[in-house]
VEXDREN-2710 file (C-alpha; in Angstrom, 1 decimal):
% VEXDREN-2710
k/r/px/py/pz
1/MET/-6.1/-14.4/15.9
2/ILE/-4.0/-15.7/19.1
3/GLU/-4.2/-19.9/19.6
4/LEU/-3.2/-21.0/22.7
5/HIS/-1.8/-24.4/22.8
6/ALA/-0.8/-25.1/26.6
7/ASP/-0.1/-28.9/27.6
8/PRO/2.0/-29.2/31.0
9/ALA/2.9/-32.8/30.7
10/ALA/3.9/-32.1/26.9
11/GLU/7.2/-30.4/24.9
12/PRO/7.0/-27.6/24.1
13/LYS/5.1/-26.4/27.5
14/ALA/2.8/-23.9/25.8
15/THR/2.7/-22.7/22.0
16/LEU/1.1/-19.6/20.5
17/VAL/0.0/-19.4/17.0
18/LEU/-0.4/-16.3/15.9
19/ARG/-2.3/-15.9/12.8
20/PRO/-4.3/-12.5/10.8
21/ASN/-7.8/-12.6/10.9
22/ARG/-9.6/-13.6/8.2
23/SER/-13.1/-12.8/6.9
24/LEU/-13.9/-15.1/4.3
25/SER/-12.8/-18.6/3.9
26/ALA/-11.6/-19.7/0.4
27/ARG/-15.2/-20.7/-0.9
28/GLN/-16.8/-17.2/0.4
29/LEU/-13.7/-15.4/-1.6
30/ARG/-14.5/-17.4/-4.6
31/SER/-18.7/-16.8/-4.8
32/PHE/-17.6/-13.4/-4.5
33/PHE/-15.3/-13.0/-7.0
34/TYR/-18.4/-15.3/-8.8
35/LEU/-20.7/-12.3/-8.1
36/LEU/-18.5/-9.7/-8.7
37/ALA/-17.7/-11.2/-12.5
38/THR/-21.3/-11.8/-12.9
39/VAL/-22.5/-8.1/-12.6
40/ALA/-19.4/-7.0/-14.2
41/GLY/-20.1/-9.5/-17.2
42/GLY/-23.8/-8.2/-17.3
43/VAL/-22.7/-4.5/-17.2
44/ALA/-20.4/-5.3/-19.9
45/ALA/-22.7/-6.8/-22.3
46/PHE/-25.1/-4.5/-21.6
47/GLY/-22.3/-1.7/-22.9
48/TRP/-21.5/-4.1/-25.9
49/LEU/-25.2/-4.3/-26.6
50/GLN/-25.5/0.1/-26.7
51/GLY/-22.3/0.0/-29.1
52/ASN/-19.4/0.1/-26.8
53/ALA/-17.3/-3.1/-28.3
54/PHE/-14.4/-2.5/-25.9
55/ALA/-16.6/-2.8/-22.9
56/PRO/-16.2/-6.8/-22.4
57/LEU/-12.6/-6.3/-23.2
58/PHE/-11.8/-3.6/-20.4
59/ALA/-14.6/-5.9/-17.9
60/ALA/-11.7/-8.8/-18.5
61/LEU/-8.9/-6.6/-17.8
62/HIS/-10.4/-5.2/-14.8
63/LEU/-11.9/-9.0/-13.3
64/GLY/-8.4/-10.2/-14.3
65/PHE/-6.3/-7.4/-12.1
66/VAL/-9.2/-7.6/-9.1
67/ALA/-8.5/-12.0/-9.1
68/PHE/-4.7/-11.0/-9.1
69/CYS/-5.4/-8.6/-5.9
70/LEU/-7.5/-10.8/-4.6
71/ALA/-4.6/-13.6/-4.5
72/LEU/-2.0/-11.6/-3.3
73/VAL/-4.1/-10.7/-0.3
74/TRP/-5.6/-14.4/0.3
75/ARG/-1.8/-15.4/0.0
76/ARG/-0.7/-12.4/2.5
77/SER/-3.4/-13.2/5.1
78/GLY/-1.6/-17.0/4.9
79/CYS/0.8/-16.3/6.7
80/SER/1.4/-17.4/11.0
81/GLU/3.8/-16.8/13.6
82/VAL/4.5/-19.4/16.2
83/ILE/6.1/-18.8/19.6
84/ALA/7.2/-21.9/21.3
85/LEU/7.6/-21.7/25.4
86/LYS/9.8/-25.4/26.2
87/ARG/11.6/-25.8/29.4
88/ASP/14.7/-24.7/28.3
89/LEU/14.5/-22.5/24.7
90/VAL/11.9/-20.2/23.8
91/GLU/11.6/-20.4/19.6
92/VAL/9.7/-17.8/16.9
93/TRP/8.7/-19.1/13.9
94/ARG/7.6/-17.6/11.0
95/GLY/6.0/-18.5/6.8
96/PRO/5.0/-21.3/5.7
97/GLN/7.7/-23.4/6.6
98/GLY/8.5/-22.5/9.7
99/GLU/11.8/-20.5/9.9
100/THR/13.4/-20.1/13.2
101/VAL/14.1/-16.3/13.1
102/PHE/14.2/-16.8/17.1
103/SER/16.2/-18.7/20.0
104/ALA/16.4/-18.4/23.3
105/HIS/16.7/-19.4/26.6
106/PRO/13.3/-18.5/28.8
107/LEU/15.1/-17.4/32.0
108/TRP/17.2/-14.6/29.4
109/VAL/14.1/-13.5/27.5
110/ARG/12.0/-10.7/27.8
111/VAL/8.6/-8.7/26.6
112/THR/9.2/-5.2/25.3
113/GLY/7.1/-3.3/23.7
114/SER/7.6/0.4/21.8
115/PRO/5.7/3.8/21.8
116/ASP/4.5/3.1/18.9
117/GLY/2.9/-0.4/19.9
118/ARG/5.1/-2.8/18.8
119/LEU/6.1/-5.8/20.8
120/TRP/9.7/-7.4/20.8
121/LEU/11.0/-10.5/22.3
122/GLU/14.8/-9.3/23.4
123/THR/18.0/-11.3/24.9
124/ARG/21.4/-10.3/25.2
125/GLY/21.2/-7.5/22.5
126/ARG/18.8/-10.0/19.9
127/ARG/15.3/-9.0/19.2
128/THR/12.7/-10.1/17.0
129/GLU/9.1/-8.4/16.6
130/ILE/5.9/-10.6/17.1
131/GLY/2.6/-10.0/16.2
132/ALA/3.0/-7.7/14.2
133/PHE/-0.1/-8.2/11.7
134/LEU/-2.3/-8.0/14.9
135/GLY/-4.5/-5.6/16.5
136/GLU/-3.7/-3.1/18.8
137/GLY/-5.8/-4.9/21.1
138/GLU/-4.6/-8.6/20.1
139/ARG/-0.8/-7.7/20.8
140/SER/-1.5/-6.1/24.2
141/ARG/-3.5/-9.7/25.5
142/LEU/0.1/-11.6/23.3
143/ALA/2.4/-9.4/25.4
144/ALA/0.3/-10.2/28.5
145/GLN/-0.1/-13.8/27.8
146/VAL/3.7/-14.3/26.9
147/ARG/4.8/-12.6/30.1
148/GLU/2.5/-14.5/32.0
149/LEU/4.2/-18.0/30.2
150/LEU/7.6/-16.9/30.6
151/ALA/7.1/-15.9/34.2
152/GLY/6.0/-19.5/35.0
153/PHE/9.8/-20.6/33.9
154/LYS/11.1/-18.7/36.8
END
């Protein structure tokens, strides 16, 4: 998902916030897990009533593993990338702390693409990949938006 925040009177001139698409909110994900746990608990209880004493243990272990995997996926989907275009600086921030991974003057920055669909911001031999977690169509839109915003500085 690409969000453009542009204000010609403010500094930075434009900010692009890139986030991966999420299909579920946190509440919906918890509800899905509770539904899954209820079904797994029902199946494990039925197995226990039929004489399988280990069914509840395996269901609990399996649900723990599924909860761990869902938490990892949710945490990974929370990553973001910010491209701030100011009058005299282009910056790329990543991560929850907002670490600056790229900064350069906008007149020296160019957007390049590779044959495998990756996008790069380049300047004087330095480069950083942008929008790695976006889909192919979103990356092409991002490239067009960044090129248009950079052209406004020239």
